[in-house]
C-alpha positions as CSV (number, residue, x, y, z in Angstrom):
1,X,0.0,0.0,0.0
2,X,2.8,2.4,0.8
3,X,4.6,1.8,-2.5
4,X,1.3,2.0,-4.5
5,X,0.4,5.3,-2.8
6,X,3.7,6.8,-3.9
7,X,4.9,7.4,-0.4
8,X,8.4,6.9,1.0
9,X,9.2,3.5,2.6
10,X,9.8,5.4,5.9
11,X,6.0,5.2,6.4
12,X,6.2,1.4,6.6
13,X,6.0,1.4,10.4
14,X,2.8,3.5,10.3
15,X,1.1,1.0,8.0
16,X,2.2,-2.0,10.1
17,X,0.8,-0.3,13.3
18,X,-2.5,0.4,11.5
19,X,-2.7,-3.2,10.3
20,X,-2.1,-4.5,13.8
21,X,-4.6,-2.1,15.3
22,X,-7.4,-3.0,12.8
23,X,-6.7,-6.8,13.2
24,X,-6.9,-6.6,17.0
25,X,-10.3,-4.9,16.6
26,X,-11.8,-7.2,14.0
27,X,-10.3,-10.8,13.9
28,X,-12.5,-13.3,15.6
29,X,-11.1,-15.8,18.1
30,X,-12.4,-19.1,16.8
31,X,-12.7,-20.8,20.1
32,X,-15.0,-18.1,21.6
33,X,-16.6,-16.7,18.4
34,X,-15.8,-13.2,19.5
35,X,-13.1,-10.6,18.8
36,X,-10.2,-10.1,21.2
37,X,-11.6,-6.6,21.9
38,X,-15.0,-8.1,22.7
39,X,-13.4,-10.6,25.1
40,X,-11.6,-7.9,27.0
41,X,-14.2,-5.2,27.1
42,X,-17.4,-7.2,27.0
43,X,-18.9,-5.3,24.0
44,X,-18.5,-5.2,20.2
45,X,-15.9,-2.7,18.8
46,X,-17.0,0.2,16.8
47,X,-15.3,-0.2,13.4
48,X,-17.3,2.5,11.5
49,X,-14.3,4.8,11.5
50,X,-11.9,2.4,9.8
51,X,-10.3,3.5,6.5
52,X,-7.7,2.0,4.3
53,X,-4.1,3.3,4.2
54,X,-3.2,5.3,1.1
55,X,-6.6,7.0,0.6
56,X,-6.7,10.6,-0.3
57,X,-8.1,12.8,2.4
58,X,-8.6,16.5,3.0
59,X,-7.4,18.2,6.2
60,X,-9.1,21.3,7.5
61,X,-6.4,24.1,7.7
62,X,-6.7,25.8,11.1
63,X,-3.7,28.1,10.9
64,X,-4.3,31.6,12.2
65,X,-2.1,33.2,9.4
66,X,-4.4,32.3,6.5
67,X,-5.5,35.1,4.2
68,X,-9.0,35.4,2.8
69,X,-8.3,33.7,-0.5
70,X,-6.1,30.8,0.8
71,X,-7.4,27.3,0.6
72,X,-9.2,26.0,3.6
73,X,-8.1,22.4,3.2
74,X,-4.8,20.6,2.5
75,X,-4.6,17.4,0.6
76,X,-3.2,14.4,2.5
77,X,-2.7,10.7,2.5
78,X,-4.2,8.6,5.3
79,X,-1.5,6.6,7.2
80,X,-3.3,5.3,10.2
81,X,-4.6,6.0,13.7
82,X,-3.0,8.0,16.5
83,X,-1.6,5.8,19.3
84,X,-2.2,8.5,22.0
85,X,-5.6,10.0,21.1
86,X,-8.7,9.5,18.9
87,X,-7.2,11.1,15.9
88,X,-6.0,10.1,12.4
89,X,-2.4,10.1,11.3
90,X,-2.2,11.9,8.0
91,X,0.7,12.8,5.7
92,X,0.1,16.4,4.6
93,X,1.2,16.6,1.0
94,X,1.4,20.4,0.8
95,X,3.6,20.8,3.9
96,X,5.3,17.4,3.7
97,X,4.7,16.6,7.4
98,X,2.9,14.0,9.4
99,X,-0.2,15.4,11.2
100,X,-2.5,13.9,13.8
101,X,-6.0,15.5,13.5
102,X,-9.7,14.7,13.7
103,X,-10.6,17.4,11.2
104,X,-10.4,15.1,8.2
105,X,-12.7,14.3,5.3
106,X,-12.0,11.1,3.4
107,X,-12.3,10.6,-0.3
108,X,-13.1,6.8,-0.3
109,X,-13.4,6.7,-4.1
110,X,-9.8,7.7,-4.8
111,X,-6.6,5.9,-3.9
112,X,-3.5,7.9,-4.4
113,X,-1.3,6.2,-7.0
114,X,2.3,6.8,-7.6
């Protein structure tokens, strides 16, 4: 996914963390017929916010120094989920930095190709 999205291989760890996170939330333990999350917490996990790595997304620009005619969103690539908060880890293409934010709109129809 990292290579297909045209990103650097330095994002490999982010993609592996995201894969492990989603598998822990969704793989069913055959013996119990429940997910590991369901066994620990006693309720089904909410997986409605899952997205695939490499999808194009748009990040709301919340800088104070934005002029009237500047764009309100930056284009980014979804990398994964934050490990310390309920945020998404996004690679901002215009600033070339990793961001963790909740102000994201996903374009599920377009996968960024190299």
